[in-house]
Residue, then its C-alpha position, 0 to 999 in steps of 0.5 A: x508498515x514496520x513498527x517496533x512490534x513487527x521488528x521485535x516479532x521478527x527478532x524473536x522469530x529469528x532467535x527461535x529459528x536459530x535455536x531450532x537450527x542448533x537443536x536440529x543436528x542433535x535430532x539428526x544424530x539421534x536418528x542416525x544412531x537409531x538407524x530406524x526409518x522415521x515414522x510417517x507421523x515424523x515425516x509429516x511433521x517435518x514436512x509441515x515444519x518445512x512448509x511453515x518455515x517457507x511461509x515465515x520467510x515469505x512473511x519477512x520479505x516486506x520487512x527486508x526492504x523497510x521503507x524503501x518499498x514505499x519509495x519504489x511503489x511511489x515511483x511506480x505509481x508516479x510513472x503509471x499516473x504520468x503514462x495515464x495522463x499522457x495517454x489521455x492528452x495524446x488521444x485528445x491531441x490526435x483527435x483534434x489534429x485529425x479534425x484539422x488534418x483528416x489524413x491522420x485518421x482516427x487516433x491509434x491507441x497502440x501508438x498513443x499508449x506506447x508513447x505515454x508509457x515511454x514518457x511515464x517510464x522516462x520521467x520516473x527514471x529521470x527523477x530516480x537518477x536525481x539524487x536529491x529527488x530520491x533522497x527526498x522520497x526516501x526521507x518522506x518514506x522513512x518519516x512515514x514509517x515512524x508514524x504511529x497509526x491509530x488502532x481500529x477501535x480508535x478509528x471506529x470511535x472517532x468516526x462515530x463521534x464525527x457522524x454523531x456530531x454531524x447529525x446533531x449539527x444538521x438537526x440543530x440548523x434545520x430546527x433553527x431554519x424552521x424557527x427563523x422561517x416561522x418568525x420571519x413569516x410572522x413579522x413580514x407575513x406570508 
């Protein structure tokens, strides 16, 4: 997710890239003046820098879409879920119909799945074209991108507290059950 830290890092990387682009013409002109062929080490360094720049470009790709990538993923997941449900419903319906009308034969999964995919894609497209549904999805994704997620250490500590509390409560209620069982047996007899 895009956080302030990610955006600041991206801006800092872009500023470094701009600074490197400004320095590059000076290096080229110095090389041209010397008319000496570049050393193998310099060529390797240049190749390594080019590879690093390509990797940096790949790292920034998710940030370019921002929260919109979650909207796209949600529509895709919705289409897949609807297609899955309709494939199961279609298979069950065909099976029931084949018991009633034996000439239909066994369910043909190719047809059922193709129909389910069309229904899922159609439903996702229908809701994508509705401006109010798309605006709602964009607003939800935008708000979720503003959420400050807990760090790994906070999650680990909270999980440890929950587990310890659950164990303590389990032991307490088990002891109380044994105690009141003992008292009940004394009062009413075994």
